C-alpha positions as a Markdown table, in Angstrom:
| # | Residue | x | y | z |
|---|---|---|---|---|
| 1 | Met | -14.4 | -1.5 | -13.3 |
| 2 | Glu | -11.5 | -3.5 | -11.8 |
| 3 | Leu | -11.2 | -6.7 | -13.8 |
| 4 | Leu | -8.9 | -8.5 | -11.3 |
| 5 | Thr | -9.7 | -8.3 | -7.6 |
| 6 | Lys | -7.6 | -9.9 | -4.8 |
| 7 | Glu | -10.3 | -12.5 | -4.5 |
| 8 | Ile | -10.2 | -13.4 | -8.2 |
| 9 | Glu | -6.4 | -13.4 | -8.1 |
| 10 | Lys | -6.4 | -15.9 | -5.3 |
| 11 | Lys | -8.8 | -18.2 | -7.1 |
| 12 | Leu | -6.7 | -18.0 | -10.3 |
| 13 | Thr | -3.6 | -18.8 | -8.2 |
| 14 | Glu | -5.4 | -21.9 | -7.0 |
| 15 | Thr | -6.4 | -23.0 | -10.5 |
| 16 | Pro | -3.2 | -22.7 | -12.6 |
| 17 | Leu | -3.2 | -23.5 | -16.3 |
| 18 | Gly | -4.0 | -27.1 | -17.0 |
| 19 | Ser | -5.7 | -27.7 | -13.6 |
| 20 | Thr | -9.1 | -28.2 | -15.1 |
| 21 | Asp | -8.1 | -30.4 | -18.0 |
| 22 | Gly | -10.8 | -33.0 | -18.6 |
| 23 | Gln | -13.5 | -31.1 | -16.9 |
| 24 | Gly | -14.8 | -29.5 | -20.0 |
| 25 | Phe | -18.2 | -27.8 | -19.5 |
| 26 | Asn | -18.2 | -28.9 | -15.9 |
| 27 | Ala | -15.2 | -26.6 | -15.1 |
| 28 | Lys | -16.1 | -24.0 | -12.5 |
| 29 | Val | -16.0 | -20.4 | -13.8 |
| 30 | Ile | -13.8 | -18.1 | -11.8 |
| 31 | Val | -14.9 | -14.9 | -13.5 |
| 32 | Lys | -17.0 | -13.9 | -16.4 |
| 33 | Tyr | -16.0 | -10.9 | -18.5 |
| 34 | Phe | -18.2 | -9.3 | -21.2 |
| 35 | Asn | -18.5 | -6.5 | -23.7 |
| 36 | Pro | -21.3 | -4.3 | -22.5 |
| 37 | Cys | -22.1 | -3.0 | -26.0 |
| 38 | Gly | -21.5 | -5.9 | -28.4 |
| 39 | Ala | -20.1 | -9.4 | -29.0 |
| 40 | Gly | -17.6 | -10.7 | -26.5 |
| 41 | Thr | -18.0 | -13.0 | -23.5 |
| 42 | Trp | -15.2 | -14.8 | -21.6 |
| 43 | Leu | -15.8 | -17.5 | -19.0 |
| 44 | Ile | -12.5 | -17.8 | -17.3 |
| 45 | Thr | -11.7 | -21.2 | -15.7 |
| 46 | Glu | -7.9 | -21.0 | -15.2 |
| 47 | Gly | -5.1 | -18.5 | -15.0 |
| 48 | Glu | -1.4 | -18.0 | -14.5 |
| 49 | Lys | 0.6 | -14.9 | -13.6 |
| 50 | Gln | 3.3 | -14.1 | -16.1 |
| 51 | Glu | 6.8 | -12.8 | -15.4 |
| 52 | Asp | 5.8 | -9.3 | -16.5 |
| 53 | Gly | 2.9 | -9.2 | -14.0 |
| 54 | Asp | 0.2 | -9.8 | -16.7 |
| 55 | Trp | -2.2 | -12.8 | -16.4 |
| 56 | Leu | -2.6 | -15.5 | -19.0 |
| 57 | Leu | -6.2 | -16.6 | -18.7 |
| 58 | Phe | -7.9 | -19.7 | -20.1 |
| 59 | Gly | -11.6 | -20.4 | -20.6 |
| 60 | Tyr | -14.6 | -20.6 | -22.9 |
| 61 | Gly | -15.1 | -17.5 | -25.0 |
| 62 | His | -17.5 | -16.1 | -27.5 |
| 63 | Ile | -17.1 | -13.4 | -30.1 |
| 64 | Phe | -18.4 | -15.0 | -33.3 |
| 65 | Glu | -18.7 | -18.6 | -31.9 |
| 66 | Trp | -17.9 | -20.3 | -28.6 |
| 67 | Glu | -14.4 | -21.8 | -28.3 |
| 68 | Trp | -11.8 | -22.7 | -25.7 |
| 69 | Gly | -8.7 | -20.6 | -25.7 |
| 70 | His | -6.3 | -18.2 | -24.0 |
| 71 | Ile | -6.4 | -14.5 | -23.6 |
| 72 | Leu | -4.2 | -12.0 | -21.7 |
| 73 | Leu | -5.8 | -9.9 | -19.0 |
| 74 | Ser | -4.1 | -6.9 | -20.5 |
| 75 | Glu | -5.8 | -7.5 | -23.8 |
| 76 | Leu | -9.2 | -7.3 | -22.1 |
| 77 | Gln | -8.1 | -4.2 | -20.1 |
| 78 | Asn | -6.9 | -2.4 | -23.2 |
| 79 | Leu | -9.9 | -3.0 | -25.5 |
| 80 | Lys | -11.3 | 0.3 | -26.7 |
| 81 | Leu | -15.1 | 0.2 | -26.9 |
| 82 | Pro | -17.6 | 2.8 | -28.2 |
| 83 | Phe | -18.7 | 5.6 | -25.9 |
| 84 | Gly | -15.7 | 5.2 | -23.7 |
| 85 | Leu | -16.9 | 1.9 | -22.3 |
| 86 | Thr | -14.6 | -0.9 | -21.3 |
| 87 | Ile | -14.8 | -4.7 | -20.8 |
| 88 | Glu | -16.9 | -5.4 | -17.7 |
| 89 | Arg | -16.9 | -8.1 | -15.0 |
| 90 | Asp | -20.1 | -9.9 | -14.3 |
| 91 | Leu | -20.6 | -9.5 | -10.5 |
| 92 | Tyr | -23.2 | -12.2 | -10.2 |
| 93 | Ala | -22.0 | -15.0 | -12.5 |
| 94 | Lys | -21.5 | -18.2 | -10.5 |
| 95 | Gly | -21.4 | -21.8 | -11.6 |
| 96 | Thr | -19.9 | -24.0 | -14.3 |
| 97 | Val | -19.3 | -23.3 | -17.9 |
| 98 | Lys | -22.4 | -25.4 | -18.7 |
| 99 | Glu | -24.6 | -23.4 | -16.4 |
| 100 | Leu | -23.5 | -20.0 | -17.7 |
| 101 | Ile | -23.8 | -20.7 | -21.4 |
| 102 | Arg | -27.5 | -21.5 | -21.2 |
């Protein structure tokens, strides 16, 4: 599955790092990524393209517990999961962080 579409890239360009400061759980989620066979959910609210072409993403993530933080798109793309699976993009997730963690 393609993790970064042109539409997502456009939205990330419109919400650079730091642009949702102070919004907290009311920040709009641009894209939700998840591990289809275990722990791992990332609700991305901001992003910035790096000089090497990678994207530095920011949002609310959960592996062992929920926390705000950064992750590189390449880290998500390169995760090796059981059975040849990869990180997936939730095609139907829309709303704020608060709405998607319920």
